[in-house]
C-alpha positions as CSV (number, residue, x, y, z in Angstrom):
1,M,26.3,-9.3,-79.4
2,K,25.0,-12.7,-80.0
3,G,21.8,-13.2,-78.1
4,G,20.8,-9.5,-78.4
5,T,23.1,-7.9,-75.8
6,T,24.0,-4.4,-76.7
7,F,26.7,-2.3,-75.1
8,H,26.7,1.5,-75.0
9,F,29.8,3.4,-74.2
10,V,29.2,6.7,-72.3
11,T,32.0,9.2,-71.8
12,E,30.1,11.9,-69.9
13,G,30.7,10.4,-66.5
14,I,29.1,8.0,-64.1
15,H,25.9,9.9,-63.5
16,A,25.2,10.2,-67.2
17,A,26.0,6.5,-67.8
18,L,23.6,5.4,-64.9
19,Q,20.8,7.7,-66.2
20,R,21.2,6.3,-69.7
21,A,20.9,2.8,-68.3
22,K,17.8,3.7,-66.2
23,D,16.2,5.3,-69.3
24,A,16.6,2.1,-71.4
25,G,13.2,0.7,-72.1
26,G,11.9,-1.9,-69.7
27,V,15.1,-2.0,-67.6
28,K,14.6,-2.7,-63.9
29,D,18.0,-4.0,-62.9
30,V,21.1,-1.9,-63.9
31,R,24.4,-3.7,-63.5
32,I,27.7,-2.0,-63.6
33,G,30.6,-3.7,-65.2
34,G,34.2,-2.4,-65.0
35,G,37.3,-2.5,-63.0
36,V,38.1,-1.4,-59.5
37,A,38.3,2.3,-60.4
38,T,34.8,2.3,-62.0
39,I,33.2,0.4,-59.1
40,R,34.9,2.7,-56.5
41,Q,33.5,5.8,-58.2
42,Y,29.9,4.4,-58.0
43,V,30.3,3.3,-54.4
44,L,31.7,6.6,-53.3
45,A,29.0,8.5,-55.1
46,G,26.4,6.3,-53.2
47,L,24.9,5.0,-56.4
48,I,25.1,1.3,-55.8
49,D,22.2,-0.3,-53.9
50,E,23.7,-3.9,-53.9
51,L,27.2,-5.1,-54.5
52,H,27.7,-8.8,-55.3
53,L,31.3,-9.9,-54.9
54,A,32.5,-13.3,-56.2
55,L,35.9,-14.1,-54.7
56,G,38.1,-16.9,-56.0
57,P,40.5,-18.8,-53.7
58,I,43.7,-17.2,-54.8
59,L,46.5,-15.5,-52.8
60,L,45.7,-11.8,-52.6
61,G,48.2,-9.0,-52.3
62,S,48.8,-7.5,-55.7
63,G,46.5,-5.4,-57.9
64,E,44.1,-2.7,-57.0
65,N,42.3,-2.8,-53.6
66,L,38.5,-2.3,-54.1
67,F,37.9,-1.0,-50.6
68,A,41.1,0.9,-49.8
69,G,40.2,4.0,-47.8
70,I,36.5,3.4,-48.1
71,D,34.5,2.9,-44.9
72,M,31.6,0.8,-46.2
73,P,29.6,0.7,-43.0
74,A,29.8,4.5,-42.8
75,L,28.4,4.6,-46.3
76,G,25.4,2.5,-45.2
77,Y,26.5,-0.9,-46.5
78,Q,26.0,-4.2,-44.6
79,C,26.7,-7.8,-45.5
80,T,23.4,-9.4,-46.2
81,T,24.5,-12.7,-47.8
82,H,27.6,-14.8,-47.8
83,V,28.0,-18.2,-49.3
84,S,31.2,-20.2,-49.6
85,S,32.1,-23.2,-51.7
86,E,35.5,-24.6,-52.7
87,L,35.4,-22.6,-55.9
88,A,34.3,-19.2,-54.6
89,T,32.9,-17.1,-51.8
90,H,29.9,-14.9,-52.7
91,V,29.4,-11.8,-50.6
92,V,26.4,-9.4,-51.0
93,L,26.7,-6.0,-49.5
94,T,23.4,-4.0,-49.4
95,K,23.0,-0.3,-48.8
96,R,20.5,0.4,-46.0
């Protein structure tokens, strides 16, 4: 991509994708992009150290539920930061 960003698509599963990202030269911060199903897989596998959610002020009720059936405190997550503005609320969940 413009600016030097490169995307690699891995089809061998979440563990292989994460390992490939960690093995990339000089990478200290691996960020996972994807939809609800992707993020849920990584959360349930215990592979996310910090989860930053940016929530826009819209009426919720349709679409996929990120946390349905997941007990985040039982997995070791706690809210470490939350900041609100009129445009968004930012919540950071950190794994203990």
